N, C-alpha and C positions, 0 to 999 in steps of 0.2 A: 488456415487462420488469417484474419484480415490485416494483421499488423506486421510491419517489417521495419527494422531499424535501418535508417539510411545514413545516419551519423550518430555520434555520441549523444547529440542533443535534439535529434529530430526522428520522428517515427512516421511512416507512411501507412495509411489505412485504405483498403479497398472497400468501397461502399457499393453494395449490390441491391437491386430491387427486391423488396420483400424482407430485407434484413435491415437492422439499424444498429447504430453505435451511440455511445454516450461519451461526451468529452467535457472537460472543464470549460466554462465560459471564457472566451478570449484566447483559447489554446490553438485555434485554427491559424496556421501560418499562410497556407496557399491551398488551392484545390483546382482540379480540372473536372469537366463533366457537368452533369445536372445534379447538384447536391444542395439540399436545404438544411438549414440550421435553425432549430426552434428551441426557445427556452423550455426547460423541463422542470416543472414545479415539484414533481414527485421525486426527483433525484434518482432516476433510473428505474429498473424493474423491481417490483416487490410490493406494490400497492400502497394504499393510504396508510395502513398500519405501520408499514416499514418506514414511510416518509415521516410520520409523527415521531416514531422512535428515534430516527436520526436527528430530527430537529431538537428533541428533548436532550439528546446526548451531545448536541453541538457538533454533529458529524455530517451536516447537510450542506456540503460545498455546492454552490450553484452549478448546474450542468446544462448542456445543450444536447438535444436529440439530433443526430446526424442521419439523414436518409437520402435516398436517390440512387444515382449511378455515377461513379467516378472515383477519383483518387484524391485523398486529403492528406496534407502534411500537418502534423501537430507538434508543437513545442511550446515551452512556457518558461519565461524568466531566465533562459540560458541554463536551466538545470539539465543534468544528465538524465537520460531516459533508458529504462530497461523494460523489455517485453517479457511478460510471464505468461506461460501457457498452462491452463488448468484442464484437467481431465476428470471432472467430477469432484475435485478437491475444493476446499474452502481456503481462500486467501484472506489473511488478516493484514490490513494496511490502513494507514491514516488517510482520511478523506482528502486532505489537501495534497497528498502525494499522488493521487489518481489523475493522470493526464487524460486517458481515454480507456474505454473498455467495451467489450462485446455486449450487445443488447441481450444476448442469451444468458448472461450472468445475473443472478439475483443478488441485489444489494441489501445489506442489513447492518446491524450493530452488535457488538459483543461487549459485555461488561467485563472489564479486566479482573474484577474480583472473582468472577467465575472461571476465568482462564488463568489460574495461578493463585487463587485465594487472596488473602490479605496482602501477600507479597506481590501479587499481580497488580493490586491497586497502588502499592508503593512504587512498583516499576513504572506505572503510568505517570506518576508524579516526578520521578527521577528523570525519565526520558523526555518529559514535557508533553506527553500524549494526553494526559488527563485520565479519566476513569473509563472511557469508552474508546473503542476502535471500530473501524468499518470492516465489514466482511463482504467478499464476493464469492458466490458459490455456484458451481455447475461446470459446464464444458464451454470453453472459450478462452479469450486472451485479454490481458490488461496491460497497459503501459503505465509504469510508475516512475516517479521523479525522485532524484537524489542529488546530493552534493558530491562532486569529485569522482563520480563513477560508482558502479555497483558490482559486487561479486556475489555469486550464489554458492553457498556452502551446504553440502548434504548433511542431513541429520539421520543417524541410524541408532538402533537400540544399543549397539556396541560403542558408538562414538558420538556422545552429546557434544554440542558446540557452546562455547562460552563467548559472549558478545558484550562489548561496551554498549550499555543501553542507549547512549546518545548516537551510536553508529547504526543501530537497528533500523531497518527499513520496512520489512514485511516478512511473513513466513506462511507456508502452507503445509498441509498434511496432518497426520495425527501427532501433534506436537504439544508437549507440556512445557511451561516455562517456570523458572524459579529464580528469584532475585536473591543474590547473596552479597554480603558485604566483605570487602577485602581490607577494611580499615583496621589498622593496628594502632598502638599507642603513638607511633611516630606520625602517622597521618592525622591523628586526633589533635596533635599539637602543631600541625602544619609543617612538619619536617620531612615527611615522606614524599615519594614520587610515584607511588603505585596508584592504580585506579581504585576509587572508593567502592564501586559496585560492579558486579558482573551479572549478566543475564545468562542463565544456563537453559538451553533448549534441548530437550530429549524426546525420544520417540522415533517416528519415521516421517521424513519430509525434507524440507529445505528452508533455509533462512537467507535473506538477502541483506547484505551489509554495505553501507556506503563508506567511502574513503574520507570521512569527515565526521566531526561531532556537532555539526551545525544543523539545527532544525529549519525546515522550510518556512 
């Protein structure tokens, strides 16, 4: 895999001839070797149709194509960085959380109404994601950003995971999501201290959670 976490907020990428990476524009901190950085109007791999879909969904964060031979350090805004390795899985993550990713991964969009029905759409509004999210599919690695650090929680058929929607970062695998409300009469009148909504993820895979309820 081309990515290595060198600190909580920096990731190192190995760039080799014949292979390419994509990164957020302005995310390059330093590099060595013969490396080129080119604006990518298509927003990664996936073709024109995928590009149009991401723009319509407002998931088209400006990217750079990174090519050549050398080593590049990526970081952005002082955010914490987590490297996620995919082996044929599909990663669901917000476009603005993507720091850099393998050129072997195909980028697309997912309508949250499809991934969880009506409550999936509600989840998008509650978490601030909107109605669409970005997907990365295939074999490779991606570096994602979060506030306050990231922890990976396994999801199994026997052990679904409940997450605060504001702390959700990304997930991969054969995962279904369901948004439920924890509001009782005390919360409705402003006297309770519980969380208003919970995101339940079930199936087989993993979810990444940040140690904050702040959106990037």
